[in-house]
MARKE-882950 format. One line per field, with one value per atom (N, C-alpha, C, O): residue in one letter; atom name; x, y, z. Coordinates in steps of 0.02 Angstrom, whole numbers, plus 50000, padded with zeros to 5 digits. Each point is the difference from the previous one (the first is absolute). Layout:
// residues N
residu = [a/...]
atome = [CA/...]
east = [X/...]
north = [Y/...]
up = [Z/...]
// end
This chain:
// residues 252
residu = [m/m/m/m/a/a/a/a/t/t/t/t/h/h/h/h/g/g/g/g/n/n/n/n/r/r/r/r/r/r/r/r/t/t/t/t/p/p/p/p/e/e/e/e/s/s/s/s/v/v/v/v/e/e/e/e/l/l/l/l/v/v/v/v/p/p/p/p/d/d/d/d/p/p/p/p/a/a/a/a/r/r/r/r/p/p/p/p/t/t/t/t/g/g/g/g/w/w/w/w/t/t/t/t/l/l/l/l/m/m/m/m/v/v/v/v/d/d/d/d/g/g/g/g/v/v/v/v/p/p/p/p/q/q/q/q/s/s/s/s/y/y/y/y/v/v/v/v/d/d/d/d/v/v/v/v/a/a/a/a/d/d/d/d/p/p/p/p/e/e/e/e/h/h/h/h/l/l/l/l/e/e/e/e/l/l/l/l/a/a/a/a/y/y/y/y/v/v/v/v/r/r/r/r/v/v/v/v/i/i/i/i/a/a/a/a/r/r/r/r/a/a/a/a/l/l/l/l/r/r/r/r/a/a/a/a/r/r/r/r/n/n/n/n/a/a/a/a/v/v/v/v/p/p/p/p/e/e/e/e/s/s/s/s/i/i/i/i/l/l/l/l/h/h/h/h/l/l/l/l/g/g/g/g/g/g/g/g/g/g/g/g/g/g/g/g/l/l/l/l/t/t/t/t/v/v/v/v/p/p/p/p/r/r/r/r/l/l/l/l/a/a/a/a/a/a/a/a/r/r/r/r/w/w/w/w/w/w/w/w/p/p/p/p/e/e/e/e/a/a/a/a/a/a/a/a/q/q/q/q/t/t/t/t/v/v/v/v/v/v/v/v/e/e/e/e/i/i/i/i/n/n/n/n/r/r/r/r/d/d/d/d/l/l/l/l/v/v/v/v/d/d/d/d/l/l/l/l/v/v/v/v/l/l/l/l/r/r/r/r/t/t/t/t/i/i/i/i/p/p/p/p/p/p/p/p/a/a/a/a/r/r/r/r/p/p/p/p/v/v/v/v/a/a/a/a/e/e/e/e/i/i/i/i/v/v/v/v/v/v/v/v/g/g/g/g/d/d/d/d/a/a/a/a/r/r/r/r/e/e/e/e/a/a/a/a/v/v/v/v/e/e/e/e/a/a/a/a/t/t/t/t/p/p/p/p/d/d/d/d/r/r/r/r/v/v/v/v/y/y/y/y/d/d/d/d/v/v/v/v/i/i/i/i/v/v/v/v/a/a/a/a/d/d/d/d/v/v/v/v/f/f/f/f/d/d/d/d/g/g/g/g/a/a/a/a/a/a/a/a/m/m/m/m/p/p/p/p/p/p/p/p/h/h/h/h/l/l/l/l/g/g/g/g/t/t/t/t/v/v/v/v/e/e/e/e/f/f/f/f/s/s/s/s/r/r/r/r/h/h/h/h/l/l/l/l/r/r/r/r/r/r/r/r/v/v/v/v/l/l/l/l/r/r/r/r/p/p/p/p/q/q/q/q/g/g/g/g/l/l/l/l/l/l/l/l/v/v/v/v/m/m/m/m/n/n/n/n/v/v/v/v/t/t/t/t/d/d/d/d/v/v/v/v/p/p/p/p/p/p/p/p/m/m/m/m/a/a/a/a/f/f/f/f/t/t/t/t/r/r/r/r/i/i/i/i/q/q/q/q/v/v/v/v/a/a/a/a/t/t/t/t/v/v/v/v/a/a/a/a/a/a/a/a/a/a/a/a/f/f/f/f/d/d/d/d/e/e/e/e/v/v/v/v/g/g/g/g/l/l/l/l/i/i/i/i/g/g/g/g/e/e/e/e/v/v/v/v/p/p/p/p/v/v/v/v/l/l/l/l/k/k/k/k/g/g/g/g/r/r/r/r/r/r/r/r/a/a/a/a/g/g/g/g/n/n/n/n/l/l/l/l/i/i/i/i/l/l/l/l/l/l/l/l/a/a/a/a/g/g/g/g/a/a/a/a/v/v/v/v/p/p/p/p/s/s/s/s/l/l/l/l/r/r/r/r/v/v/v/v/s/s/s/s/r/r/r/r/g/g/g/g/e/e/e/e/r/r/r/r/l/l/l/l/l/l/l/l/r/r/r/r/e/e/e/e/g/g/g/g/e/e/e/e/l/l/l/l/v/v/v/v/v/v/v/v/f/f/f/f/s/s/s/s/s/s/s/s/g/g/g/g/a/a/a/a/r/r/r/r/p/p/p/p/r/r/r/r/t/t/t/t/d/d/d/d/a/a/a/a/k/k/k/k/a/a/a/a]
atome = [N/CA/C/O/N/CA/C/O/N/CA/C/O/N/CA/C/O/N/CA/C/O/N/CA/C/O/N/CA/C/O/N/CA/C/O/N/CA/C/O/N/CA/C/O/N/CA/C/O/N/CA/C/O/N/CA/C/O/N/CA/C/O/N/CA/C/O/N/CA/C/O/N/CA/C/O/N/CA/C/O/N/CA/C/O/N/CA/C/O/N/CA/C/O/N/CA/C/O/N/CA/C/O/N/CA/C/O/N/CA/C/O/N/CA/C/O/N/CA/C/O/N/CA/C/O/N/CA/C/O/N/CA/C/O/N/CA/C/O/N/CA/C/O/N/CA/C/O/N/CA/C/O/N/CA/C/O/N/CA/C/O/N/CA/C/O/N/CA/C/O/N/CA/C/O/N/CA/C/O/N/CA/C/O/N/CA/C/O/N/CA/C/O/N/CA/C/O/N/CA/C/O/N/CA/C/O/N/CA/C/O/N/CA/C/O/N/CA/C/O/N/CA/C/O/N/CA/C/O/N/CA/C/O/N/CA/C/O/N/CA/C/O/N/CA/C/O/N/CA/C/O/N/CA/C/O/N/CA/C/O/N/CA/C/O/N/CA/C/O/N/CA/C/O/N/CA/C/O/N/CA/C/O/N/CA/C/O/N/CA/C/O/N/CA/C/O/N/CA/C/O/N/CA/C/O/N/CA/C/O/N/CA/C/O/N/CA/C/O/N/CA/C/O/N/CA/C/O/N/CA/C/O/N/CA/C/O/N/CA/C/O/N/CA/C/O/N/CA/C/O/N/CA/C/O/N/CA/C/O/N/CA/C/O/N/CA/C/O/N/CA/C/O/N/CA/C/O/N/CA/C/O/N/CA/C/O/N/CA/C/O/N/CA/C/O/N/CA/C/O/N/CA/C/O/N/CA/C/O/N/CA/C/O/N/CA/C/O/N/CA/C/O/N/CA/C/O/N/CA/C/O/N/CA/C/O/N/CA/C/O/N/CA/C/O/N/CA/C/O/N/CA/C/O/N/CA/C/O/N/CA/C/O/N/CA/C/O/N/CA/C/O/N/CA/C/O/N/CA/C/O/N/CA/C/O/N/CA/C/O/N/CA/C/O/N/CA/C/O/N/CA/C/O/N/CA/C/O/N/CA/C/O/N/CA/C/O/N/CA/C/O/N/CA/C/O/N/CA/C/O/N/CA/C/O/N/CA/C/O/N/CA/C/O/N/CA/C/O/N/CA/C/O/N/CA/C/O/N/CA/C/O/N/CA/C/O/N/CA/C/O/N/CA/C/O/N/CA/C/O/N/CA/C/O/N/CA/C/O/N/CA/C/O/N/CA/C/O/N/CA/C/O/N/CA/C/O/N/CA/C/O/N/CA/C/O/N/CA/C/O/N/CA/C/O/N/CA/C/O/N/CA/C/O/N/CA/C/O/N/CA/C/O/N/CA/C/O/N/CA/C/O/N/CA/C/O/N/CA/C/O/N/CA/C/O/N/CA/C/O/N/CA/C/O/N/CA/C/O/N/CA/C/O/N/CA/C/O/N/CA/C/O/N/CA/C/O/N/CA/C/O/N/CA/C/O/N/CA/C/O/N/CA/C/O/N/CA/C/O/N/CA/C/O/N/CA/C/O/N/CA/C/O/N/CA/C/O/N/CA/C/O/N/CA/C/O/N/CA/C/O/N/CA/C/O/N/CA/C/O/N/CA/C/O/N/CA/C/O/N/CA/C/O/N/CA/C/O/N/CA/C/O/N/CA/C/O/N/CA/C/O/N/CA/C/O/N/CA/C/O/N/CA/C/O/N/CA/C/O/N/CA/C/O/N/CA/C/O/N/CA/C/O/N/CA/C/O/N/CA/C/O/N/CA/C/O/N/CA/C/O/N/CA/C/O/N/CA/C/O/N/CA/C/O/N/CA/C/O/N/CA/C/O/N/CA/C/O/N/CA/C/O/N/CA/C/O/N/CA/C/O/N/CA/C/O/N/CA/C/O/N/CA/C/O/N/CA/C/O/N/CA/C/O/N/CA/C/O/N/CA/C/O/N/CA/C/O/N/CA/C/O/N/CA/C/O/N/CA/C/O/N/CA/C/O/N/CA/C/O/N/CA/C/O/N/CA/C/O/N/CA/C/O/N/CA/C/O/N/CA/C/O/N/CA/C/O/N/CA/C/O/N/CA/C/O/N/CA/C/O/N/CA/C/O/N/CA/C/O/N/CA/C/O/N/CA/C/O/N/CA/C/O/N/CA/C/O/N/CA/C/O/N/CA/C/O/N/CA/C/O/N/CA/C/O/N/CA/C/O/N/CA/C/O/N/CA/C/O/N/CA/C/O/N/CA/C/O/N/CA/C/O/N/CA/C/O/N/CA/C/O/N/CA/C/O/N/CA/C/O/N/CA/C/O/N/CA/C/O/N/CA/C/O/N/CA/C/O/N/CA/C/O/N/CA/C/O/N/CA/C/O/N/CA/C/O/N/CA/C/O/N/CA/C/O/N/CA/C/O/N/CA/C/O/N/CA/C/O/N/CA/C/O]
east = [54036/50048/50041/49974/50090/50044/49985/49975/50041/49991/50049/50056/49920/50043/50062/49999/50053/50063/50056/49997/50053/50053/50035/50011/50005/50036/50063/49995/50064/50062/50042/50001/50033/50046/50071/50008/50043/50069/50017/50051/49906/50014/49970/49992/49992/49969/49936/49986/49975/49933/49950/50007/49944/49950/49932/49993/49956/49931/49976/50002/49976/49979/49924/49975/49989/49927/49980/50033/49911/49973/49953/49949/50066/49956/49932/49953/50040/49936/49955/49940/50089/49962/50020/50057/49897/50018/50028/50035/49949/50024/50053/50015/50013/50050/50071/50013/50032/50071/50043/49983/50074/50050/50062/50026/49996/50061/50059/50003/50044/50060/50061/50009/50033/50062/50057/50003/50040/50055/49973/50030/49913/49971/49960/49974/50021/49964/49934/49999/49944/49936/50001/50013/49973/50001/49930/49987/49969/49931/49953/50021/49916/49948/49947/49982/49994/49950/49944/50012/49927/49942/49976/49971/50040/49987/49925/49981/49977/49928/49971/49946/50088/49975/50056/50033/49980/50056/49990/50047/49893/49988/50016/49995/50023/50022/50075/50040/49977/50069/50025/49978/50068/50024/50050/49999/50044/50054/49975/49969/50046/49974/50024/49961/50102/50025/49967/49992/49987/49965/49930/49974/49996/49935/50006/49954/50101/50011/50008/49972/50067/50007/49932/49985/49974/49934/49957/49964/50040/49962/50023/49960/50106/50026/49976/49983/50015/49976/49926/49978/49983/49928/49984/49949/50096/49987/50006/49976/50055/50004/49930/49958/50030/49934/49988/49942/50110/49992/50017/50042/49924/50016/50064/50005/50045/50064/49993/49967/50064/50002/50061/50000/50053/50062/50036/50003/50023/50033/50066/50002/50051/50065/50016/49996/50021/50019/50075/50020/50019/50071/50008/49993/50023/49999/49936/49945/50063/49941/49970/49939/50104/49974/49952/50011/49936/49949/49946/49948/50064/49952/49939/49944/50066/49944/49965/49939/50099/49969/49974/49946/50091/49971/49934/49955/50040/49936/49944/49944/50073/49950/49978/49941/50108/49985/49958/49956/50058/49961/49928/49954/50035/49932/49964/49942/50092/49968/49993/49949/50103/50002/50020/50057/49898/50018/50026/50033/49952/50022/50068/50029/49998/50066/50055/50002/50044/50059/50053/50018/50006/50049/50065/49999/50056/50066/50035/50001/50028/50038/50073/50013/50033/50071/50028/49998/50029/50027/50066/50003/50050/50066/50012/50044/49918/50012/49957/49940/50090/49962/49973/49945/50094/49975/49937/49954/50044/49941/49940/49946/50064/49945/49976/49939/50106/49981/49962/49950/50074/49967/49929/49954/50036/49934/49953/49943/50080/49956/49985/49948/50097/49989/49954/49959/50049/49967/49935/49950/50050/49940/49985/49998/49993/49988/49933/49953/50042/49935/49950/50019/49917/49948/50001/49984/50037/50011/50061/50017/50017/50060/49982/49953/50085/49985/50050/49987/50071/50052/50050/50009/50023/50060/50057/50012/50024/50055/50066/50013/50029/50066/50052/50001/50041/50054/50061/50029/49989/50056/50007/49962/50086/50014/49950/49985/49990/49949/50025/49965/50096/50025/50010/49981/50047/50009/49933/49995/49954/49934/49971/49971/50035/49972/50038/49969/50096/50039/49985/50007/49972/49983/49928/49979/49983/49929/49991/50033/49923/49987/49968/49979/50018/49970/49925/49967/50008/49928/49961/49952/50067/49968/49952/49948/50068/49964/49961/50022/49920/49960/50023/49996/50028/50021/50064/50006/50040/50059/50000/49999/50004/50007/50070/50016/50026/50070/50007/49993/50021/50007/50056/49989/50072/50058/50050/50019/50002/50048/50051/49985/50076/50054/50012/50034/49936/49998/49950/49941/50080/49955/50010/49971/50069/50016/49985/50004/49979/49991/50068/50048/49957/50064/50022/49960/50104/50023/49986/49984/50020/49991/49927/49985/49970/49930/49982/49942/50105/49988/50037/50028/49973/50037/49956/49945/50078/49964/49991/49946/50107/49997/49945/49963/50031/49947/49932/49952/50042/49936/49978/49940/50107/49983/49974/49955/50073/49974/49929/49957/50030/49933/49951/49945/50074/49957/49989/49945/50107/49996/49950/49963/50034/49957/49928/49956/50034/49932/49964/50031/49904/49959/49992/50013/49964/49997/49962/50020/49928/49962/50017/49959/50101/50019/50022/50014/49988/50017/50054/49995/50056/50051/49986/49989/50010/49989/50061/50010/50029/50063/50002/49989/50024/50008/50071/50048/49959/50065/50000/49955/50095/50006/50063/50052/49943/50056/50000/49952/50102/50008/50017/50025/49961/50018/50074/50042/49974/49958/49969/49989/49998/49969/50043/49974/50091/50046/49991/50000/49990/49992/49937/49999/49946/49937/50006/49974/50060/50008/50039/49983/50068/50037/49957/50002/49958/49959/49946/49984/49989/49951/50033/49972/50087/50036/50017/49998/50019/50018/49941/50006/49937/49940/49975/49977/50027/49978/50042/49978/50084/50042/49976/50020/49937/49976/49926/49978/49984/49927/49981/50030/49920/49976/49960/50002/49962/49956/50018/50005/50005/50021/49962/49985/49999/49968/50030/50030/49963/50026/49949/49979/50000/49949/50026/50034/49949/50020/49975/49968/50046/49981/50043/50059/49910/50033/50065/50050/49953/50063/50057/50058/49925/50052/50022/50059/49893/50017/50042/50043/49945/50038/50066/50036/49978/50064/50003/50054/49889/49999/50007/50021/49962/50008/50007/49983/50042/50008/49932/49952/50045/49938/50000/50051/49891/49991/49966/49955/50067/49969/49986/50039/49907/49983/50011/49969/50075/50017/49958/49998/49968/49957/50029/50025/49970/50026/49960/49971/50029/49961/49935/49999/49946/49934/49977/49962/50062/49986/49927/49979/49982/49929/49987/50044/49896/49977/49988/49958/50077/50001/49971/50019/49936/49973/50054/50036/49970/50051/49966/49952/50073/49972/50025/50046/49923/50021/50072/50018/50021/50070/50047/50059/49913/50041/50003/49961/50088/50003/50022/50038/49938/50022/50037/49970/50094/50041/50003/50014/49973/50004/50027/49997/50029/50023/50045/50053/49926/50044/50020/50058/49895/50016/50052/50043/49952/50048/50069/50051/49950/50063/50035/50060/49901/50028/50026/50054/49906/50020/50068/50042/49968/50061/50053/50049/49942/50046/50072/50014/50031/50070/50021/50059/49892/50016/50015/49965/50087/50018/49980/50007/49967/49981/50060/50057/49929/50052/50003/49949/50111/50009/50035/50023/49981/50035/50072/50027/50004/50070/50009/50054/49892/50003/49969/50005/49963/49965/50049/49980]
north = [55162/49948/49983/49998/49990/49984/49930/49958/50032/49935/49950/50017/49920/49948/49990/50012/49966/49988/50017/50051/49906/50011/50067/50020/50014/50063/49992/49988/50020/49988/50064/50038/49974/50056/49972/49939/50102/49975/49971/49967/50044/49975/49931/49980/49984/49933/50002/49956/50095/50006/49992/50032/49925/49991/49987/49975/50041/49986/49945/50007/49938/49942/49993/49995/50004/49993/49931/49950/50048/49937/49972/50031/49912/49973/49980/49994/49997/49980/50059/49991/50069/50059/50057/50022/50003/50052/50064/50037/49975/50061/49986/50043/49897/49981/50003/49983/50040/50006/49977/50010/49958/49983/50043/50003/50030/50039/49956/49972/50022/49958/50045/50046/49941/50037/49948/49957/50048/49952/49928/49954/50038/49934/49974/49944/50095/49978/50038/50061/49903/50035/50043/49976/50089/50045/50018/50005/50005/50016/49984/49993/50002/49986/50055/50020/50003/50054/49981/49980/50027/49999/50072/50027/50005/50072/50015/50057/49894/50011/49983/50025/49934/49977/49998/49948/50107/50001/49953/49988/49986/49952/49928/49955/50035/49934/49995/50033/49927/49994/49929/49953/50040/49934/49972/49940/50102/49977/49993/50045/49897/49985/50050/50020/50001/50046/50068/50034/49986/50064/49995/50048/49893/49991/50006/50025/49952/50008/50073/50024/50012/50072/50034/50042/49940/50030/49985/50044/49895/49983/50041/50022/49988/50039/50072/50029/49999/50069/50005/50048/49903/50000/49991/50023/49941/49983/50060/49997/50057/50059/50029/50000/50024/50026/50068/50018/50020/50068/50005/49963/50082/50015/50041/50052/49926/50037/50066/50004/50047/50064/50005/50035/49928/50005/49933/49967/50013/49936/50011/50034/49935/50002/49930/49951/50045/49937/50003/50042/49915/49996/49942/49942/50075/49952/50010/49997/50015/50016/49941/49992/49967/49944/50025/50052/49911/50020/50044/50011/50015/50041/49959/50027/49909/49956/50022/50010/49998/50019/50072/50012/50036/50067/50003/50037/49923/49999/49972/50025/49922/49970/50049/50008/50024/50048/50057/50026/49996/50054/49978/50041/49896/49974/50001/50021/49956/49996/50067/50015/50026/50064/50056/50023/49998/50049/50067/50037/49979/50064/49995/50052/49889/49993/50028/49988/50049/50026/49945/49974/50008/49947/50026/50041/49933/50015/49934/49955/50040/49941/50020/50048/49917/50011/49940/49943/50068/49947/50024/50053/49907/50022/49991/50034/49922/49984/50044/49988/50063/50046/49966/50015/49938/49964/49961/49997/49974/49962/50047/49985/50072/50048/50023/50001/50016/50024/49947/50015/49923/49945/49989/49993/50006/49989/50057/49988/50073/50057/50008/50026/49951/50003/49945/50011/49929/49942/49983/49984/50019/49983/50054/49986/50076/50054/49989/49974/50047/49998/50044/50048/49936/50039/50073/50045/49965/50068/49996/49947/50109/49998/49974/50023/49928/49970/50020/49991/50034/50016/50048/50004/50033/50037/49950/49962/50039/49952/50037/50049/49927/50029/49949/49944/50076/49956/50013/50054/49895/50009/49942/49951/50054/49948/50002/50054/49888/49997/50028/50037/49946/50024/50075/50034/49992/50072/50036/50052/49921/50032/49999/50049/49895/49995/50045/50033/49968/50042/50074/50039/49980/50071/50017/50057/49894/50010/50024/49974/50074/50023/49944/49949/50063/49951/49994/50048/49892/49987/50025/50038/49940/50021/49947/50017/49919/49947/49955/49987/49991/49951/49929/49956/50034/49934/50007/50046/49908/49993/49929/49953/50040/49934/49997/50037/49920/49994/49935/49945/50063/49942/50017/50010/49992/50023/49943/49969/50019/49946/50020/50036/49941/50006/49928/49962/50022/49930/49964/50020/49927/49963/50015/49966/50085/50014/50073/50044/49967/50068/50035/49970/50092/50036/50004/50015/49971/49997/50063/49995/50064/50061/50012/50045/49913/50004/49948/49997/49962/49948/50010/49952/50109/50015/50031/50025/49973/50031/50075/50028/50004/50072/50018/50049/49913/50014/49985/50037/49909/49983/50056/50014/50017/50056/50060/50035/49975/50054/49984/50044/49892/49981/50012/50026/49956/50013/50075/50022/50017/50073/50032/50045/49933/50034/49972/50028/49917/49975/50038/50022/49987/50029/49948/49941/50082/49955/49934/49948/50053/49939/49974/49966/50051/49981/49927/49967/50009/49930/49995/50031/49930/49982/49930/49954/50039/49936/49988/50037/49912/49989/49931/49950/50046/49936/49976/50036/49901/49969/49935/49959/50031/49937/49965/50031/49903/49964/49927/49976/49991/49928/49964/50032/49903/49963/50009/49998/50011/49992/50066/50007/50040/50063/50044/50036/49960/50038/50075/50037/49986/50071/50026/50053/49908/50021/50005/50047/49905/50002/50063/50032/49984/50061/50062/50047/49953/50057/50010/50057/49889/50005/50031/50046/49930/50029/50073/50041/49976/50069/50047/50053/49928/50043/50003/50052/49892/49998/50045/50020/49995/50046/50072/50043/49970/50068/50009/50055/49890/50003/49958/49948/50075/49962/49939/49949/50055/49946/49977/50040/49894/49972/49935/49964/50022/49937/49974/50039/49898/49969/49950/49956/50052/49956/49969/50032/49905/49966/49928/49977/49989/49930/49958/50014/49936/49959/49969/50003/49968/49970/50051/49983/50080/50052/50020/50006/50004/50018/49947/50016/49921/49946/49986/49954/50085/49992/49939/49974/50003/49941/50018/49959/50103/50022/50075/50035/49990/50072/50032/49968/50097/50036/50069/50024/50007/50067/49997/49960/50083/50009/50075/50041/49975/50070/50018/49972/50076/50025/50062/50047/49953/50055/50032/49965/50101/50034/50064/50029/49992/50060/49978/49957/50072/49980/49939/50007/49934/49939/49981/49989/50006/49984/49926/49958/50026/49931/49979/50029/49920/49984/49930/49952/50044/49935/49958/50023/49916/49954/49948/49968/50023/49951/49930/49991/49960/49931/49991/50022/49946/49989/50056/49998/50055/50057/50002/49968/50070/50015/50072/50028/50002/50067/49992/49982/50032/49995/50068/50051/49949/50060/49983/49943/50106/49995/49939/49995/49958/49945/49957/49979/50007/49959/50034/49967/50099/50037/50002/49999/50004/49997/49934/49997/49949/49934/49996/49974/50054/49998/50033/49975/50083/50039/49988/50037/49912/49986/49993/49963/50074/49996/50050/50011/50019/50048/50068/50023/50008/50067/50053/49990/50066/50054/50022/50002/50016/50025/50076/50033/49993/50072/50024/49960/50106/50028/49976/49989/50002/49979/49929/49983/49977/49931/49991/49946/50106/49995/49995/49995]
up = [53334/50016/49938/49945/50065/49944/49974/50036/49900/49969/50031/50017/49992/50027/49955/49940/50092/49966/50048/50033/49972/50050/49988/49943/50111/49997/50042/50060/49910/50036/50001/49951/50104/50006/50004/50010/49984/50005/50069/50007/50043/50068/50012/50057/49890/50006/50040/50040/49948/50029/49943/49948/50062/49948/50029/50056/49905/50017/49953/49939/50090/49961/50006/50056/49888/50004/50023/49987/50049/50024/49947/49986/49984/49948/50026/49960/50105/50029/50018/50009/49996/50019/49954/50002/49958/49951/50032/49966/50097/50033/50053/50041/49957/50050/49974/49942/50100/49982/50058/50058/49926/50050/49988/49945/50107/49996/50017/50055/49899/50009/50006/49960/50091/50009/50000/50044/49907/49992/49998/50027/49939/49991/50059/49997/50057/50060/50004/49997/50011/50008/50063/50055/49935/50057/50023/50060/49893/50019/49942/49942/50075/49950/50007/50055/49888/49999/49953/49943/50080/49955/49996/50048/49895/49995/50004/50014/49972/50004/50068/50018/50020/50065/50051/50007/50028/50049/50059/50037/49971/50055/49980/50041/49895/49979/50015/49967/50082/50024/49987/50033/49920/49981/50051/50015/50012/50044/50072/50027/50002/50067/50052/50043/49953/50051/49996/50050/49889/49993/50030/50027/49968/50032/50076/50033/49995/50072/50018/50049/49911/50011/49999/50043/49908/49994/50062/50024/50002/50060/50060/50040/49964/50056/49996/50052/49889/49992/50017/50033/49945/50013/50074/50025/50011/50070/50046/50057/49921/50042/50012/49955/50106/50016/49968/49987/50001/49976/49925/49975/49991/49930/49998/50032/49930/49999/49962/49948/50080/49965/49955/49950/50068/49962/50001/50051/49890/49992/49963/49950/50076/49967/49974/50037/49899/49970/49983/49960/50069/49984/49951/50018/49920/49945/49961/50027/49908/49960/49964/49999/49971/49960/49947/49969/50021/49951/50031/49969/50091/50038/50020/50005/50006/50017/50064/50001/50054/50064/49999/50027/49944/49996/49961/50018/49928/49963/50043/49999/50039/50044/50054/50013/50019/50053/49974/50034/49904/49970/49988/50004/49981/49992/50067/50004/50049/50065/50035/50030/49965/50035/49952/50003/49954/49948/50027/49963/50099/50028/50032/50019/49989/50032/49956/49940/50091/49964/50000/50053/49888/49994/49968/49954/50072/49971/49986/50042/49899/49980/49989/49964/50068/49989/49963/50026/49915/49958/49971/49970/50038/49979/49925/49972/49996/49930/49955/49992/49978/49958/49938/49978/49993/49942/50015/49960/50099/50021/50005/49975/50058/50007/49932/49987/49968/49934/49962/49966/50038/49965/50024/49960/50106/50028/49982/49980/50027/49986/49926/49980/49979/49927/49975/49956/50072/49972/50036/49967/50099/50038/50052/50060/49919/50048/50036/49970/50093/50034/49964/49966/50041/49967/50023/49963/50099/50027/50044/50025/49986/50043/50069/50031/49993/50065/50053/50060/49920/50049/49971/49939/50105/49981/49995/50046/49898/49991/50005/49965/50080/50011/49977/50024/49930/49977/50045/49999/50040/50045/50048/49996/50049/50048/50058/50026/49993/50053/50066/50034/49984/50065/50000/50048/49898/49997/50004/50033/49934/50001/50070/50022/50013/50068/50048/50042/49953/50045/49991/50047/49893/49987/50018/49992/50032/50015/50072/50045/49966/50069/50042/49974/50092/50045/49989/49981/50031/50004/49940/50007/49935/49938/49973/49972/50037/49966/50048/50056/49921/50036/49984/50042/49897/49977/49959/49960/50050/49957/49974/50039/49895/49968/49971/49953/50074/49978/49960/50026/49910/49954/49952/49940/50087/49963/49993/50049/49889/49988/49948/49952/50059/49951/49976/50033/49910/49979/50043/50002/50034/50043/50073/50043/49974/50070/50017/49957/50106/50025/50002/50023/49953/50005/50073/50044/49970/50069/50041/50059/49911/50039/50020/50039/49935/50019/50053/50023/49996/50049/50065/50027/49998/50061/50053/49985/50078/50055/49988/50012/49964/49989/49950/50010/49936/49952/50030/49988/50049/50032/50047/50006/50028/50045/49960/50023/49918/49958/49976/49997/49987/49980/50058/49989/50071/50058/50010/50016/49972/50011/49953/50021/49916/49952/50001/49968/50069/50010/50055/50048/49943/50053/50057/49990/50069/50058/49988/50026/49935/49985/49930/49968/50008/49932/49996/50050/49888/49987/49947/49947/50068/49951/49974/50039/49895/49967/49955/49952/50064/49964/49969/50034/49902/49966/50008/49985/50038/50008/49961/50008/49950/49964/50025/50012/49995/50032/49978/49969/50047/49985/50065/50047/49957/50061/50017/49955/50109/50059/50025/50060/49897/50016/50046/50043/49948/50043/49991/50050/49888/49989/50034/50030/49964/50030/50076/50030/50000/50073/50022/50049/49912/50015/49989/50040/49906/49986/50053/50018/50007/50055/50061/50031/49987/50057/49988/50047/49892/49983/50007/50031/49941/50005/50071/50023/50013/50070/50045/50053/49926/50038/49994/50040/49911/49989/50017/50016/49980/50011/50060/50013/50024/50058/49980/50035/49910/49980/49930/49954/50038/49936/49988/50048/49890/49982/49935/49962/50024/49939/49976/50037/49900/49972/49935/49960/50031/49939/49999/50048/49898/49995/50048/50010/50019/50051/49976/50036/49903/49977/49995/50011/49973/49995/50070/50014/50031/50069/50034/50041/49942/50031/49964/50018/49930/49965/49956/49987/49988/49957/49926/49960/50023/49931/49998/50047/49897/49990/49989/49980/50032/49988/50031/50025/49974/50027/50068/50011/50034/50064/50009/49976/50058/50010/50073/50045/49965/50067/50014/49960/50097/50021/50063/50043/49961/50059/50012/49954/50109/50018/50032/50044/49933/50024/49959/49952/50068/49961/50010/50057/49890/50007/50011/49989/50034/50002/49927/49966/50013/49929/49988/50034/49918/49981/49969/49955/50068/49974/49957/50021/49918/49954/50017/50040/49931/50010/49976/49946/50096/49982/50019/49986/50047/50022/50077/50035/49989/50072/50009/49960/50093/50020/50066/50051/49948/50060/50035/49968/50097/50040/50068/50022/50012/50069/50010/49969/50075/50017/49941/49995/49960/49942/49956/49971/50025/49958/50033/49966/50100/50037/49987/49989/50012/49987/49929/49987/49965/49930/49989/49964/50068/49988/50053/50004/50037/50054/49975/49953/50079/49981/49947/49989/49976/49947/50031/50044/49932/50024/49950/49940/50084/49954/49958/50024/49915/49955/50006/49997/50010/50004/49936/49960/50032/49942/49997/49946/50112/50001/49971/49977/50026/49976/49931/49971/50002/49936/49942/49942]
// end
């Protein structure tokens, strides 16, 4: 493991050591915390939304054979998945080469956990054959927002296409009151998938404060809900997204 000390690239990407944990690092992109990694303990998850992602992955009945991660960050979720399912084949698509180089140079995994592809998430998915992945984790942001071309019905249909029949899509969505973007994104993903769920803290779901929500689609598992959280499905989700129209490529 590399010695602690901030590492910055020209793209305003830096790794900041955690003074409270000798093996903990926060990945900052343009001054915004993007992910947290404990290189000695991949099951230590500082960020609440990542803990929800982890619960969703654990809730699946089957061990995944293949996982696609859209957005690399500090490789937090790939490291965790490698701990839980060491035989699973993982692919990470990350557009920021400087970020990838910084993470692999400063806090590399103890062993390779995934094939890393530097490129655009949509281009990578569109070039993927049908029914390749058991799980897709989508956590892609340009600054604090999802890139528009990744928030359309057409892209959601490609995600459904590359998932296996019992596959699961786990998508991180960040939003501010009144959660207009999330409502549109729910409608957008629901236009491509038969089953959709949305989990998050109640104040965020009710549009009282900004935060992260996790959108699930495909074979949505029965998920344990923590205190202060709700999982919206079926009728509740229809009410949540009422009036929102799916976003298409023409509107992106």
